[in-house]
N, C-alpha and C positions, 0 to 999 in steps of 0.2 A: 504494500500500500504506500502511495506517495505521501511523504511527510508534509503536513500542512504547517503554515507559518504560525509561530508563537511570538507575538510582539512583546508580551510582558510576562515575566515570572518574578514576582516581588515577594521576598521572604519577610515575614513579620514575626520577629522573635518574641517569646513570652506572651503570645497572643492566643487565646482560645475563643473560638466562635461557636455559639450554639446553633444547631441546624434550624433553618426557618426559610420559608419562601420570601420573607421580607427583610432578611438580615443584610441583603445586598440589593441596592436599588439606585436608580439615577434620579437626581433632582432636576427641576426645570431650569436651574442655573448651570447645568452641564457637569455636575459633580457626582461622583460615585460615593455613596454612603454605605459604609461597612460597619455593622453592629457587632462588636465583640463583647466578651464577658465584662470587661471593666472600662471600655472606652468606645467611642464612635470615631472611626477614621473617616476623614473627608478627603477624598482623592480626586484631583482634577487632571484630566488628560491634557498634555501640553499642545495638542493640535488646535490651532487657532488662537492660542494665548500668546500675547506679545510682551508680557512683563514677568518679572520674578523668575526668569528662565535660568538664573544661576542656582536656583533651589530645586531644579528638576531632577528627579531620581529615575534612572533607567536601568532595568535589569532584564536580561533575556537568558534563555538556556545556553549552555556551553555550545559553541559552534561545532566542536568536535563530535557532538551527539546528533547534529542535524546537518551533515555536509551536503545534502541534496538540494537544500534551498536556504539561502541567506535571508534573514528577516531584519528589517530596520526596527530597532527597539522603540517602543512607545513610552514616552516619558510621562511622569506624574508629579504634580505638586501636592504637598501633603500638609494637613493640619489635623487636629483632633479635638474632641470634647471628652475630657477625662472625668471618670466617675471616682470621687474620692472615698466612696464606700461609707460615708457618714450617713446616719439616719436622721432625716429632718423631722420625722414624726414617730412618736412612740404610741402605737395603737392601744396598748393596754391602759394608757392614761384615760382613754375615752370609754373603753368597755372591757370588762373582765370575762366576757362570754367566750367559750371555746370557739364559736363560729367566727370570731373576729381575730383569731390568732393568725399572724403572718409568719410562716416558717421561713420565708425568704429573708427575714431580718437576721437569721443566724449566719448567713454568708451573703451579704448584700452584693448584688450584681445587676447589670442591665438586662432587661427582659424584652423590650420591644422599642422600635423607632418608627416614626412615620413623618412624612415630609409634606409641608404645605405647598400649594402652587407658588410659582415665582411672582415677582412684582408685588409682594405683599407688605414688605417692611418699608421703612423710611428710605432705605437705599435700594429699593426695588429688588430685594432678594427674597429668599424663602426662610422659613424657620423650621426647627426640628421639635417634635414632641417626643420626649423620652419617658419610658416607663421602667422603673426598677423593680427588683424582686420584693421590695417592701411595699409594693403597690402604690407608689408615689408617682405622680405625673408632673413633669417639669417642661418648660418651654425654653429653647435655646436659639440664639441667632448670632451672626457675625457682627462684631462691633465696628471694625474698620476695614479689614482685609479678609474677604471670604476665602481666598486662595491659601494663604499661609499664616493668617493672623489668628487672634484669639476669638473663640466663640464663647459667649457669656450667657448665663441664665437670666431670663427675663422675669419670670414669675411662676408661681404655682397657681393654677386656676382655682378660683373660689367657686365652689359648687354648693356648699351648705355651711351652716354655722357650726362652730365647734361644739362638741357635746359636753358643755359644762354642767348640764343638768342630768347626767347619766344616772346618778344615784337615785333620783326621784322617779325616773321612768326607764328602767333598764331595757325593756322590750323596744321602745322607740329608739333608745340610744344605740343598741346593736344594729338596728336597721339603718340608722344614719351612718354608722361606721362602715357597714357593708356597702353602702351607697358611695362612700368616699374612697373605698379601696378599689382602685382602677386595675382592671385585669387585661384589657386589650384596647388598642387604639387604631384609628384609620382616618386619613384626611381626604376629603373629596376633591376632585378637580374643579375648575371653574366652568360654569355653563357657557356655551356659545350662544349668545342671545340673538345672533343674526342681525345686529345693528351696525351701522357705519356712521360715525366712528364708534368703536367699542366703548360701552359705558364704563366709567372709572368707578366700579363698584365691586367689592369683594363678596362673592356669593359662595365661597368655599366654606365647608363645615368640618370641624374635627369631631368625630364620633368617638366616645369613650364608654366602653363597657365596664361593668363592675360586678362585685360579688352578689349584689342584690338581684341580678338578672335584668337590670335596666340599662338603657343607653342614654347618655347625656350628649347633647349637641352644643358645641361651643364655636364661637367665631372670634377671630383675632381682631382686637380693637387697636388700630394703628395709632390713634391719638394717645391712648392710655398705655400702649405697649404691653398689653396683657390679654388673656383670653376671657371671654364673657359667655356665660351659659345663656342659650336662647330657647332650649326645649329639652324635655326629658320624656322617655317612653319606656314602659315596662314591656319586656319581650318574653320573659320566662321566669320560672321559680328556681333556676339553677344559675351558676356562674356563667357569665358571658366570657367566652374564651377566644373567639376569633371574629374579626370584622373585616368587611371588604366592600368597597364602593364600586358601582358601575359608572360608566360615563353618563353625563346628563343628556337627556333627549329634549330638544327644544323644537317645536314645530316651526318650520321656516316659511310660514305663509304671510308673515308681516303683520298679523293681527293679534297673535297670541304672545303674551309675555310670561308664559308658564314654562318652567323647567322641571323635569321629572327624572329622578335617579332611583336606583334600587340599592339598598344596603343589606347585605347578607350578614346574619349574626349566627355564629356557631356557639353552642352551649356545652357545658361540661358533660351532659349525658349523651352527646353525639348528635343531637337534633340541630337542624338548621332552619332559621326563620328569616323571611325576607320582609323588609320594611320598604314601603314606597314613600319617598321623600319628595315633596313638591315645593317649589319656590316660585313666587311671582315677583315680577319687576314692576313696581308701582310708581307712577310719576310723583314727584315731590316738588312743592313750590320752591322757587329760587329767588334770590335777591336781585340778580342782574339779568337773568335769562341769557347768559353767555352760551351755556350748553345745558341740556336737560339733566336733571338730577333724579335719582331714583331711591326708593326705599324697598326693602325686601320683605315679602310675606312668606311664612313657613307653615306647612302642614305635614303631618306624619301619620301614616296609616300602616298598621300591622296586618299583613295578609293572614287570613284564617288558615290557609293550607300550610303545613310544615313540609318542606320539600325533602326532609330527612327525619325519620322517626328517632325515638330515644332507644337506640340499640346498644348504648353503653360503650361503643367504640370511639376512641378519641379522634378528633379531627386534627390532622397535622399540617394542613395547608388549605387555604381558601382564597380564591381569586376569580375576578370577572374577566372575561375576554370580550372585547367590544368589536364586533364584526359589522361591516357596512350592510345596510339593507335588511336588517333583521334585529330582533331583540338581543340583548347581551346574553352570553352563556356563562354560567357559573361552573367553575371546576373546583371540586374539593376532594381531598385525599384522606382516606382512612387506611390503616395498615393493610396492605395487600390489595386494595381496591381503589380505582379512580371513579369518581362519580361526576356526572354532568347533569345540569338542569337548565332549562330555558323556558321562559314564559311564551305563550302564544302571542304574537304581535300582529296588529292590524296593518295591512298593507305590505307584509313581508312576502317574499317570493314563495311560489308553491313548493319549491324544493326545500324550504326551511323546515326544520323539525322543531318540536316542542316537547315538553315533559321531561322525564328523567331517563338517564342511561347509566349503566354501571359496567366497568371492565375489570376483570380479575387480572392482576399483574403476574408475569412469569419471571422467575429469578434469572438474571444474566450472570453466569458464573465467570467472574473475572478475577476474583481473589477469594481467600478463605472467609472473608467477611461479607460476601455477597448475599443479599436477602431481599426479596420483594416486600418483606414486612417492615423495611426501614422507613423512617419518616421522610416526607417530601422536603426538598431543599430548593426547589425552583420551578416556576411555571412561566413559560414564555410562549407568545403567539407569533407566528411568522405569517403575516398577511399574504405575501406573494404566493405562498404554497398552501395556505389555509390549513396549517397544521399547528398543533400545540405540543411543545417539547416540555416534558416533565422530568426533573431529575430527583433522584433519591439520595439519601445521605451515604449509601453504600458505594456511590460512584457510578451507578447505572443511570441510563437515560431511556425514556419511553416516549413514543410519538403517537399522538392522536391524529389520524389522517382525516381529511375532509370534514373538519370540525363543524363548519356552518351548514353543511348539506346532509351528510350521513356519517356521523363519527364512527370510527373503527380503529382498533389497534393493528389490524392486518394491513400491511402495505398493499395498495391497490395495483401497483405495477412494479416491475423490476427496477425502474429508474427512480423510484421514490426513496425518501430518506428511511433507512432501516434503523430501528432502535439498537440492534446489535452493533451496527457500524458506528453509531454515536458513542456507545459504551466503550467500544474498542478504541475509538479516537481519543476519548478522554483518558483512558488508561495509558495510551501512547504518550499523551502529554505528561502524565504523571511520571512515566519512566524517563522521559527526556529532561524533566525539570528537577528531579531528585538528584542530589550530588552523589548518593551512594547507589549501589546496584540494587534493583528492586526484584523481589521474588513474589511467588504466589501468596506468601504469608503476609505481605504488606498490603494494607488497605488504604485507598485514597478516599477518605471520608469527605464528601462534598457537603459543605455547610450552607452554601448559598450560590445560586446560579441565575444568570439573566442574560438575554441576548444583548450584545453590544451595539450591533448595527441593524437590528431588525431582520437579520438573516443568519448566515452560517458562522459568524464570529461571535463567540460567547465569552462571558466574563464570569469567573467563579472563584471561590476560595475552597481549599482543601487542607486537611491535616493528615499526614502520614501516620499510620498506627499499625501495631502488630498485636491483634487480639490474643494470640497464643502466648505473648509475653505478659505475665501477670504482675510485673514489677510496678510499683507506684510511680507515677509521673506528676511531679508538683507543677504549679502554674508556670514557673520560670522555664521549664523544659518543653512547654507546648510551643510548637512552631507552626503557624499557619502560612500558607502560600497563596498569594493573590495572582491569578492567571488570566490573561486574555489570549485566546487561541481560536483558530478556525477549526470547525468540527467536520465539515464536509466540503467537497469540491462544488463550486458553482461559478457561473460567469459573473465575475465581479465587475467587469466593464459595464455590462448591461444593468447590473444592480445600481451602479453609480449614476448612470444616465437616467434611469427611471426614477431613482430617488431624488435626483436634482430637479427633474421636471415636476414631480409631485410637490416638493417643498417650496419652490419658487412660484409655482403656478397656483397653489391653493394655500397661500400664506394667510394665517389668521392671527391677529394681534390680541384677541380677547383673552387668551390663556395666560399671557404674560411670559411665555417661555422664551428664554434668551436664545438668540441665533446660534451661540456656541453649542447649546443643547440640541437644537433642531438639526444643525449641520454636522454633528459629531459623527454619524455613520459615514458621511461623504468624506470628511477630512481624514478619517482613518485610512481610506484607500487612495485618496489623492495625494498622500505623502510620496507615493511612488512616481518619480519623474518620468519613467518610461510610460506609465499609464497616461499621464498628462500629454506627453508627446503623441501618443497613439490616438487619444480621444479629443484633443483640443478643438478640432473643427466642430464636432458634435456638441461639446460643452459650450462653446461660444454661441452656437445656434440656439441652444436652450436658453442661455442667459439673455440673448437679444430677442427671444420670442416675446410677443406682446410688448411693444416699445414702451419705454418709461413714460408714465403719465401719472399725474397726481389729481386729487379731488379738488381742483381749484374752485370750481363753481359751487361746490357743496359745503365749503367751509364758511358757515354763516355765523357771525358774532354780532349780537344785538348791541346797539349803541347805549352808552351809559353817560349821564350828564351830571350826576350828583357829586358829592365829596368823596375823597378817598377814605374808606373805612376798613375795618377788619373784615367785614363781610365781603367787600369788594376784593380784597387781597385773597381771601380764601377761595372765592369762586373764580378769580382770575387764574390762580394756580391750577385749579381743577380743569378749567377750560384749556389752558396751555398744554397740560399733560395729555388731555384727551385728544387734542388735534395734532400734537407732535408725534404721539406714539399710537394712536387709536385707529389709524387707517391701514387696512390690509394691503393696499397697493404700495404704500411707502414701506411697510414691513417687508414686502417682497423685494423692493429695491435695496433695502439694507442687506438682505440675505444674498442677493445677486452681487452686491458690492463685496461682501465678505468672501464669497467663493472666488470672485475674480482676483482679489488681492492674494488669497491663499494660493491659487494656481500660479500667479505671477511669481510668488516667492519660491515655489517648489519646482517650477519649470527650469530646465537647464539651458535650452536654446534661447538666444537673445531675441530672435524673431517671435517666438511664442510668448516670451515675457512681455514684449511690447504689445502684442495683441490683447493680452489680459489687462495690461496697464491702461490701454485705451478704453476697454470695457469698464474698468473700475472708475475711470474719470467720468465717463458718461453717467453711470449710476450715482456717483458722488454729486455731480452737478444737479441731477434730478432731486436728490435728497436735500441739498442745500437750498434749492429753489423752494421746495415745500416748506422748510423751516422758516425761511425769510417771509414767505407768504403768510404763514401763521402769525409771525410777529407783527407784520404790517397791519393785518386785519384786526388784531387785538389792540395795537396802538391807535388805530383809527377809531375803534369803539370807545376808547377811554381818553381821547385827546384832550378833553376838557380838564380833568383833574391832574394831568401830568405835571410833575415838578420840573424845575429847570434842568436837573440832572437827567430826568427821564426824557426831556426834549433833546438833550445832547445825545442820548442813546438812540432816539428815534432818527435823528439826522444821520447818525452813523449807519443805522440799518438801511435808510434810504440810499445812502451812498453805495453801500454794497449791492443793493438790489439793482440800481441803475447801471452798475458796472457789468451786469449780466444781461444787458438789453439785447445783445446779439443772439443769445441762446434762450432767453425767457422774456420776450417783449411784453407779455401780459403782466409779468411781475413788475416791470419798469412802470407800467401804467398805474398799477396799484400804489407804487412808491410815489408817483407824482400826485396821486389823489391824497395820500397821507401828507405830503409836503404842504398842500393847500390848506390842510386843516390845522397845522401846527402854528402856534404863535411864534414870532421872531424871538430867538434866544439871544441874550446879550453876549458880547464877545468874551470868550474864554470862561464859560460858566463852570467848566470842570478844570481842576488843577492838572488833570492828565491829558487834556485836549485843548487845542487852540482852534476856535471856530469863528469864522467871519460871518456875522449875522446879516451882512448886506448881500448875501448870495441871492441871485435871482432864482427863477423856477428850476425844477429838476432837470428839465431838458437842456441844460447848458453843457458846455464842454468842460469837463472836470479838470482838464489840464490848465485852465485859466488860473493865473496867479491869485486872483481875488477870491477863489473858492477853495483855497487850501484848507484841509482839515488835518492838522498835524497832531501827533502825540509827542510827548516829551520822554526821552530816555530816562528811566529811573536811576541809572548809574551816573550819567554825565550831563543830563539835561539837554542832550542833543536832540535833533529833530528826527522824527520817524514819519515820513510822508504817508498819509493815509491812502492817497490815490494809488500808490504803488504797493499797497498792502498785500502781502501773501496771507492766504487763509490760515496757514499753519504756524508761521513764524514771522518775525520782524527784525530788521537791522537798522540801527541808527546811523547817522552820518559819521560817527566815530568808530563804527564797526562792531558795536555791542549787539549780540544776537539774543533775542527774547522769544520764548514760546508764547503762543496765544491761547486763550481760553476757547475751547471748541463750542461753548454755549454763547458767550457774549463777544468773542474776538478781542477782548481786552488783553493787555500784556500781563503775563503771569510774573509779577514782581514779588511774590510771596511764596514761601515753601509750603504753605498750607493749601495744597491742591489735591484733587482726586484724579485718578488715572484710569482710563478705560482698559479693561483686561483684554479686549479683543484687538483694537487698533492702536492702543497706546496713547491716544489723544488725552490731553489734560484739560481740566476745568476748575474754576474756582469752587471752593466749598460753598454749599448753601448757607445762608446766614442762620444764626441761632433763632429759634422760634421766639416771636414776641411774647410779652407777658400774658396777653389775652389768649394765646394758643398753647401755653405750656400747662399741662396738668399738674396739680399740686402733688408734691412727693408724699406718698403714703407712708406713714410711720407705724401703721398697724400691721399685725401679722396676718398671713393668709390662712386659707382653710387648713393647712397643715401645721400652723403654728409658727411659721418662719417669716422673717421680714425680707422683703425684696431688696436686692442690692441697689443702693442709691444711684449707681451709674449704669444700671442694667437697661440700657436703651437699645433694644434690638434693632439693627439696621440703621442706627444713628451714626453719622460720620464723626460725632463728637467734636464739632467745630469749636474753636476757642471763642472767648467773648468777642463781641462785635468790635470793640475798640482795638483789639489786637489784629483781627482779620481785616477789618475795613477802617483804618484810622482816618481822622479828619483830613479832608482833602482827597481821599480816595486812593486806592491801590489799583494801578493800571486803569484809571478812568472810572473806578467804581467808588461811590460814596454812600454813606448811610442814607442820604436823601433820595437815592435812586431806587424808589420803591418798586417800580416795574422790573428792574433788573434783578432785585433780590427775589421777587416772586418767580421770575423766570428761572433763576438758579435752583430754587426750591422745587419747581415743577419738573425740571429736567433731571430726574434721578438716574437716568441711563444715558449712555452716549447717543446723541441725536443722529450720528452718522452710521454706526454699525449696530446700535441697539443693545449692546452688551452692558454689563454692570461696571460701575466705577468702584475703585478701592482706594483707600488712603495708605500710602506707603511709608509715611513718616509719622 
């Protein structure tokens, strides 16, 4: 058998991983999250990342073991959330009943992790919900740098009052304790409401099961940096042990604002209950009418039918598979048996099946520890083949063929994926990755597995063990191995082309998923320069398909004539963020730009590099035109209450827009309209700019001496002509070079900046929240009796005080009086050009 490539073999010393279908998963920020016994490892592939490259770790198998095919190693950036094993809550203090005893407190460890959708926190990232063996739930997020920086605890969600009255009412007290003892967690995705631009509303829900048999639904409160309970439903009289969300179904008829998802709940007696969760997007009155605002309505219904009875067999894995054109399919595993269930769906194809299916698993003898009774360690769906790949902890793989039409474990044709072949391939990876010689007595216990690229390349963790050796192995001796490898041969060229067409042709911005995450499967295979040389005409054809166009005519911003208030700032930030990042067409342009830049970087021939560079410049110009259009229309809407410093920024924006008259004549006309609305600004209103207020209309020749808009060099006070301004950098007359803010184009004369992880562009930090927008610091304990960390601001860039970041007179043209610019910086939480996250490196 031809040896397949293994891009990563990363050894994790003194790391033990409990087997679970959710211990290894990808976040929408493009990071792999690995749950171990005492820590959560956060691993970011270096493909598409342009910063922190000195910290990249690359490990691959010994080349002497795979002479037939050389593989370029895949690098990873690494950080972690460490569990200090301290107990924040002593449950016996609340109840002395035996039912409230937590045996996990004897050896505290991490039990489960779930990820929120991206674009949720203040820096547009995701948060982690962690559950430990003492049944405590905590929320974590990145503070400054999600790649290699610290992740901090935000809060413990408050779901009920402490049981201070336990002695008076012991029965009610034990019920309250059981309700607070969390046993399983799952975070829903965001609904796709089918609106343009996508509403800036978080409709994701964190479902938390407990020992009382109920499920609590919580939502992340961005303003308060904590979780808030919104509903609770009783599902059983046993412990809830597993939870899994399906995707949201939203009718795309333009009239219904209803989203519906299914939540599967597994209990301790082996039964499975399905909850139907409905959310409505209800209009909410606004202060300015810049963009519509919405409130969320929630209703939950428990289905009468239990899809699995109380057979006493433990559930080891529970996951939904979302297939197009039919209702979602639930896959759950019990020792030795795979179960499927699907509801009958209206409008589904005639070939779609519904009801329950069960398949008895056959042992694949690869080692002395092979057993079909092992727990499940991974469930992955391959849409292009309509198969589900299930891995067990004994190192074996099973394939459900024709999942959406007629599921079966029997291969339908000789060319189909064979489960024996996958098990043999994973065993081959184990043999090649291990430093010592492997025998039949050595077992590769797979603890978590997931597809890396939606196809043949998988990512998993294993630990080598020898069951016949009964010697004790303490925690320091456990070594887990993190692997990325291809498990079967397929046409990767066609997978790259079809994947690129799908991603750039059907881009949706509502989920908030970062381009680094969406394009991860493509970047893995486009690292091969020979593949780029072979496919570049077809890649460029896909990138140029559907010429760049933006929603120019549909960006409508209502005029506002009142005073500048806190409500105006709040709704201005929401409207700017909605229009800069909420349009699918611009989201597609950002991904096209990212692919073009990546191919330009990895191509070897100069001619091919130039072709991708031309494509990247075209998409970049389209994105820049859209951003300028959004700024101009918002400045036109609030031209009345603009301060002098805001007018200075408006003139700067007009200058940049008119410079693109050859490529975007409509934008130049918008700029001319804005110019007519602005009052004349006095000479040199900003210490960072020299502006001649006697300038005539926009349609002038900007090379005229009387219309010079110059900046002063922060180092020597030399002149930086604005009309010759480069979008990325600036050079003064004495040769000093300065980077520019990618949001405002101001000079970056302060080290307090944020950097895009994708393209490396820099931007000024958003200003600290004003007093009216800052929640009061809570000094009271949470439901578990602990006090939140005073600096635990998940997703906050932790900007310094305003007088340090923006001193009087302004830094790079920015002053405390430039209210529009400060709201713009706060609204632009991601890079406006490539759409990826910002991080703070200092």
